Steps between C-alpha positions, in 0.01 A plus 500: 500500500760231440584478870134427568473218240549231765676274244189480284540535120524845343390578147678775310356625171702717264318690220606586151696812584674317788634240255520745209867441424799288595630737769160511672478124501851484646401752768207281601717185510748676730217601736363144514855369550546724803167386646588139463824567681299655779304175538191555292496174311134472405478777241297446185550750213226582250604697192329691227618536140762766445351849451339534161537132403137395548386804286754395236360150487139623494599718201652204323184293544292789367723546200474129412125464562290756690238230551744234622335232722535582867704186570763611243498852645572366849773266381683794338454777758596269795846449351648813657473367852688183407797708386493699826497170699810375324688831534416538871596143580827551314568824689443326832741222403760766413458630861563155638139420567361173361175567311235313319263653242140405450243582233135468611489160318806370688374612838133430463319832501154383388245741369159502343468508119436873450802590277652843564287551814553171676448448874727279709327195649787323672879497536702190576774614738667173579780568254583828669543330841726246328710780347533669838598166657793486250604855593382653173290812426206449263428760229143476363347652186218743585199588283464144360307185586401165361161345449426142604503424127860623475427834326708807600292788628578856614347686788443844345607842613686484836538125456842468654385673823208260509735204443721618791215546750340170399827325550548669844150376597576150384827498694350657814777756468579766753428763239514579130745772401429687175817670375442773248634836388316707757533518880147369563146619488475880519202718605477598130701458180816711563511587130168678540521610862870578581446520874339151527628300795586134543241292690704283746204288595167434328200280561407256221165669454653837421777352283245304302285809440801704395617228258158462345456876463825571310800469734748317273747370757310169556226332304169449675505123442814452710373718785171315492681174533718630787188626684313174451778296666638774726842481328702816583636674191809715520567750213859635482743652259737250347778760472490630860674362805339206687409725799337774286133599555237291331129426516357205693148399411325284749178447698461777753385416851210698658740753661679559172170552319390753762830695454506474125495839318176628354653498150798278419530577130379678191494297179451598137373282211513646148340389178154476650187492271151568612231298314136621492195298404194732493129457424513142612179310602477463885569127490765370740537191287644717221761646737589149633536366149719785389746469787510122457607551137761756606639274768525205264713719266743555789425876528544644850219742584572744784248764599134440415224764518138401434225766506185625327541649153357829390211293364282385787455153369869434435819446692861628452800283574854627530817304577877546465755276329863518401592654163646169381156335529311765305484325161395174653230664713352695203475176311310339791268790539425511132405131495305532824281797401371301200305282742343790683145593391549880528855544376706696757740782425862410558778755552845512657744763626877460489770718646417424862690394806413367842650655819444323834576550870543187706530447874383281789428812711207591271292243685504706817550855371193666335537781253772354271272492200382858542851624543615303194227653287576848634873470420420409137239773476750764619717404207212508251527127446166358391399153619347274234439190722542408863555164669547436874562225749581494871865583430510677163352784295552496125416782264509486119631831364653642187834342426651841430437585870615168648838614627353815654226294673757255652728773618203697659358197678844394631559855632156499668527158667868406523711813517366612838 
């Protein structure tokens, strides 16, 4: 990958486990030093907070004031990245590499005003080119941004990955390298499916589906950004040799899409809750109003099923959410049903999980859905809800059978 960079900038992101202690930070600094000696001068490093630090800061805010204003929350939880920047820059200096650290404010990573879930609007890269011109390596705080009014924001889960890809796009980098504690994106979670294999190449479309369906290596927002701007993303293990296998995520050409496997991965998302609204008047305005209220509360709704109730003059609505959003969703439903003439019945079911198969080859290979359902049926795994697209099939099942389902589907589609 580096030999193909054509002297364009390269962005390296190091996650919390990668910078989890002093020895690991020194290991990274040595790697960067060797790359600089090899002639790669335009490297930009993005760092996360040290492993566990953000959770510690979140806990402190909660202990002081569980209802602390979002701007105070962001100011506190973004502090971990600033420490990592200082330590990494110091480690590079110890290796003989001149370094310059930047917070989001110092560099100019401008976001919208949605605290704790901010989105990057622009990045001023002029200072980075000045740093490279002086022979220095910039180290940038991930996860954080700054509003036009000068307020510190954070980007939410996976924010440092998003920072890195956004920076790579702004720099027109050769690629964005995500350094983590795994070798790349596997065909399944190796902790659940021991014989899962490393995907060496993936199309953005498949990687985005896998990220949104429960694969925890990359957050969906960073893959979405890479896909939008066709910025290649490389995922590698921080602690392996530079020439070790890794995953490259990119836009496949027509030939690559034709040769892509039918199924590239099996994902698993736990803590799924199925919500049911029954005996609801057949008025689409009610459905629209309900989901508007849910969206405004920041609740992500996944699978939606809308059909006729046992009563001929009524409808039944079912949808799935994450367990962490249950309390908020129940409050919304309780307030919403008060405005419905014939008060609907509301119920929910916890203890569920979602297992999915994803692959570009599904577009040209019929029968994947029937085989998927047959595999689950053979293991006496009942399906509660189903969602499909051109390249994925998702089934909501009992959480107690989640591991078995993932193992069975991987065996059926990927162990051949």
